[in-house]
C-alpha positions as CSV (number, residue, x, y, z in Angstrom):
1,M,103.8,128.5,104.0
2,H,100.3,130.1,104.0
3,F,99.8,133.6,102.9
4,F,96.2,133.9,104.1
5,A,94.4,133.1,107.3
6,Y,92.0,130.2,106.9
7,F,88.4,131.3,106.4
8,V,86.1,130.1,109.2
9,E,82.6,129.3,108.0
10,H,80.2,130.1,110.9
11,P,76.9,128.6,109.9
12,H,74.2,131.2,109.2
13,P,71.3,129.4,107.6
14,F,68.8,132.2,107.9
15,L,68.4,135.1,105.5
16,F,66.4,136.6,108.3
17,R,65.2,135.1,111.6
18,I,62.0,135.5,113.7
19,G,62.7,134.2,117.2
20,E,65.0,131.2,117.7
21,N,64.0,128.7,115.0
22,W,61.7,130.7,112.6
23,G,62.6,132.7,109.5
24,L,63.6,132.4,105.9
25,R,66.4,129.9,105.5
26,F,68.9,130.1,102.6
27,Y,68.1,126.4,101.9
28,S,64.4,127.2,101.5
29,L,65.3,130.2,99.4
30,A,67.4,128.0,97.2
31,Y,64.5,125.7,96.6
32,L,62.0,128.5,95.9
33,T,64.4,130.2,93.5
34,G,65.1,126.9,91.8
35,F,61.4,126.3,91.2
36,Y,61.1,129.8,89.8
37,V,64.0,129.2,87.5
38,L,62.4,126.1,86.2
39,F,59.1,128.0,85.6
40,V,60.9,130.8,83.7
41,G,63.1,128.3,81.8
42,L,60.1,126.2,80.7
43,R,58.3,129.3,79.5
44,W,61.3,130.6,77.6
45,Q,61.8,127.2,75.9
46,A,58.0,127.0,75.0
47,K,58.4,130.4,73.2
48,R,61.3,129.0,71.2
49,C,59.1,125.9,70.3
50,W,61.6,123.7,72.1
51,S,58.9,122.3,74.5
52,L,55.4,121.1,74.0
53,L,54.6,122.2,77.5
54,R,52.6,125.4,77.2
55,G,50.4,127.9,79.1
56,D,48.9,127.1,82.4
57,A,50.3,123.5,82.1
58,I,53.7,124.9,83.0
59,S,52.8,126.1,86.4
60,D,50.8,122.9,87.0
61,Y,53.8,120.8,86.0
62,V,56.3,122.8,88.1
63,T,54.0,122.3,91.2
64,W,54.1,118.5,90.6
65,V,57.9,118.6,90.0
66,A,58.4,120.6,93.2
67,M,56.2,118.7,95.6
68,A,56.2,115.1,94.3
69,G,59.5,115.1,92.5
70,V,62.1,117.2,94.3
71,I,60.7,117.3,97.9
72,L,59.1,113.9,98.3
73,G,61.7,112.2,96.1
74,G,64.6,114.0,97.7
75,R,63.4,113.2,101.2
76,L,62.6,109.5,100.6
77,G,65.9,109.2,98.7
78,Y,67.8,110.5,101.7
79,C,65.9,108.3,104.2
80,L,66.4,105.1,102.1
81,L,69.9,105.7,100.8
82,Y,71.7,107.6,103.5
83,A,69.7,106.9,106.7
84,P,68.0,103.4,106.3
85,H,68.6,102.4,109.8
86,Q,66.7,105.4,111.3
87,T,64.0,105.1,108.7
88,F,63.3,101.4,109.2
89,T,63.6,101.6,113.0
90,D,61.3,104.6,113.2
91,P,59.3,105.3,109.9
92,T,58.2,108.6,111.3
93,Y,61.8,109.8,110.7
94,I,60.7,110.5,107.1
95,F,58.5,113.3,108.3
96,T,61.2,115.0,110.6
97,V,62.1,117.3,107.7
98,W,63.3,120.0,110.2
99,K,66.3,117.8,111.0
100,G,67.4,118.2,107.4
101,G,68.3,115.5,104.8
102,M,67.7,115.6,101.1
103,A,69.3,113.4,98.4
104,S,70.0,114.7,95.0
105,H,69.7,111.3,93.4
106,G,66.4,110.7,95.1
107,G,65.1,114.1,93.8
108,I,66.3,113.3,90.2
109,L,64.5,109.9,90.3
110,G,61.4,111.6,91.7
111,V,61.4,114.2,88.9
112,I,61.8,111.4,86.3
113,L,58.8,109.6,87.7
114,V,56.8,112.8,87.5
115,M,57.8,113.4,83.9
116,I,56.8,109.9,83.0
117,F,53.3,110.1,84.5
118,Y,52.7,113.8,83.6
119,G,53.9,113.3,80.0
120,R,51.5,110.3,79.6
121,A,48.6,112.3,81.0
122,K,49.2,115.3,78.8
123,K,50.4,113.2,75.8
124,I,53.8,114.9,75.7
125,P,56.7,112.7,74.6
126,F,58.9,111.8,77.5
127,Y,62.2,113.2,76.1
128,N,60.6,116.4,75.0
129,L,59.6,117.0,78.6
130,A,62.8,115.7,79.9
131,D,65.0,117.9,77.7
132,A,63.1,121.0,78.7
133,T,63.3,120.2,82.4
134,A,66.9,119.0,82.5
135,F,68.0,122.3,80.8
136,C,67.0,124.2,83.9
137,V,68.2,121.9,86.6
138,P,72.0,122.7,87.0
139,I,71.3,126.2,88.3
140,C,68.9,124.7,90.9
141,L,71.6,122.2,92.0
142,G,74.2,125.0,92.2
143,L,71.9,127.1,94.5
144,G,71.4,124.1,96.7
145,R,75.1,123.6,97.1
146,C,75.6,127.2,98.0
147,A,73.0,126.8,100.7
148,N,74.9,123.8,102.0
149,F,77.9,126.0,102.4
150,L,76.0,128.7,104.2
151,N,74.6,126.1,106.5
152,G,78.1,124.8,107.3
153,E,77.2,121.2,106.3
154,L,78.5,118.6,103.9
155,W,82.0,119.9,104.3
156,G,85.0,118.6,102.5
157,R,88.0,116.5,103.4
158,P,91.0,117.9,105.4
159,T,93.4,120.0,103.4
160,D,96.5,122.2,103.9
161,A,95.7,124.3,100.8
162,W,95.5,128.1,101.5
163,W,91.9,128.1,100.3
164,G,90.8,125.6,102.9
165,V,87.9,126.5,105.2
166,I,87.3,125.7,108.8
167,F,83.8,124.4,109.6
168,P,83.1,124.6,113.3
169,A,80.8,121.6,113.2
170,A,83.2,119.3,111.4
171,P,84.9,116.5,113.4
172,W,88.3,117.4,114.7
173,V,91.5,115.7,113.5
174,N,94.3,115.0,116.1
175,G,92.6,117.3,118.5
176,Q,92.3,120.2,116.1
177,N,89.5,121.6,113.9
178,V,91.5,121.5,110.7
179,P,90.8,123.3,107.4
180,R,88.8,121.4,104.8
181,Y,88.0,121.8,101.2
182,P,84.9,123.9,100.5
183,S,83.4,121.0,98.7
184,Q,80.0,122.5,98.6
185,L,81.3,125.4,96.4
186,I,83.4,123.1,94.3
187,E,80.3,121.0,93.6
188,A,78.3,124.2,92.9
189,L,80.8,125.1,90.2
190,L,80.9,121.6,88.7
191,E,77.2,120.5,88.9
192,G,75.8,124.0,88.7
193,L,77.8,126.4,86.5
194,L,79.9,124.0,84.3
195,L,77.0,121.6,83.7
196,Q,74.7,124.5,82.8
197,L,77.2,125.8,80.2
198,I,77.5,122.3,78.7
199,L,73.7,122.0,78.5
200,I,73.4,125.4,76.8
201,A,75.9,124.3,74.2
202,V,73.9,121.1,73.6
203,R,70.6,122.8,73.5
204,F,71.7,125.2,70.8
205,T,73.5,122.7,68.6
206,T,71.3,119.7,68.4
207,K,67.5,119.1,68.0
208,R,67.6,115.4,68.7
209,E,65.2,114.5,71.5
210,G,66.9,113.1,74.5
211,A,70.3,114.9,73.9
212,V,69.9,117.5,76.7
213,A,68.4,115.1,79.2
214,L,70.9,112.3,78.7
215,T,73.8,114.8,78.6
216,F,72.6,116.1,82.0
217,M,72.4,112.7,83.5
218,A,75.8,111.7,82.2
219,G,77.3,115.1,83.1
220,Y,75.9,115.1,86.6
221,A,77.1,111.6,87.3
222,V,80.7,112.4,86.1
223,L,80.9,115.7,87.8
224,R,79.4,114.4,91.0
225,I,82.0,111.7,91.1
226,A,84.8,114.3,90.6
227,G,83.3,116.6,93.2
228,E,83.0,113.9,95.8
229,Q,86.8,113.5,95.7
230,F,86.9,116.7,97.8
231,R,83.9,115.8,100.0
232,E,84.0,114.1,103.4
233,P,81.9,110.9,103.2
234,D,79.0,110.6,105.6
235,S,80.3,109.6,109.0
236,D,77.8,106.8,109.4
237,I,78.5,105.3,106.0
238,G,82.1,106.0,105.3
239,F,83.8,104.6,102.1
240,W,82.6,101.7,100.0
241,F,85.4,99.3,99.2
242,G,87.8,101.6,101.1
243,A,87.8,104.4,98.5
244,I,84.3,105.1,97.1
245,T,81.7,107.4,98.7
246,Q,78.0,106.8,98.7
247,G,77.5,109.6,96.2
248,Q,80.1,108.2,93.8
249,L,78.5,104.8,94.0
250,L,75.1,106.1,93.2
251,S,76.5,108.3,90.4
252,G,78.3,105.3,88.9
253,L,75.0,103.4,88.8
254,M,73.3,106.5,87.3
255,L,76.1,106.6,84.6
256,L,75.4,103.0,83.7
257,V,71.7,103.5,83.4
258,T,72.3,106.7,81.3
259,A,74.7,104.7,78.9
260,F,71.9,102.1,78.4
261,L,69.3,104.8,77.7
262,A,71.6,106.6,75.3
263,W,72.2,103.4,73.4
264,R,68.4,102.9,73.1
265,Q,67.7,106.4,72.1
266,F,70.6,107.1,69.7
267,I,72.2,103.9,68.6
268,S,69.6,101.1,68.5
269,R,67.2,103.5,66.7
270,P,69.2,106.3,65.1
271,N,67.4,109.2,63.5
């Protein structure tokens, strides 16, 4: 028996709209706010002497992270990991950004590459830069997930729970548009709020380089795997091995890589 009517999520991607397709989208706002959070977070950590990135170098670094890391890495990650057929059939698909499509794992890999090259250019140890950057990331991820919800995309699996949400664009089941888990908000709480609280605890309790960055990578992988249990897999990909989503598969690989990096950083050469 349900005590509440199901909430219907009518997509409203624009904060304000000019004409039919122009305006400020919540997705764009989430990205812009996330980059500002990174800028403020890096400055705050520099004042506490947690980061060697100082002064004008911070804004320069954030620009590289935003353009080359998040946007380029996220877009290429989506095209290669989630839409390889369209990409290889028509390479110009990469540039059709107005159709949507960004991959968190691609963005993370893109940011890692930026940290490697930028750190070498500025002679900043990799983990010093990685810790400072990773500390700010969960808030950005959480904002992105909230934007996914407002866009009415990346919906969850069908549910009869009273807090299920009806997404008009979701595929129907047995001739009905059934309630689904609001997986975007679940992932915002897990990858955004919970992971941020974990990183705050790590940042204030240990000074070992790499602790924050590797905790972020392991935490994101585990929480993404958990969150994907509520999320409907991509229709053109489905489940791997009958039960694993693409996001869980990539997160599992990410967890293995993180375990190896943690072994190198903390076990093979302990401080």
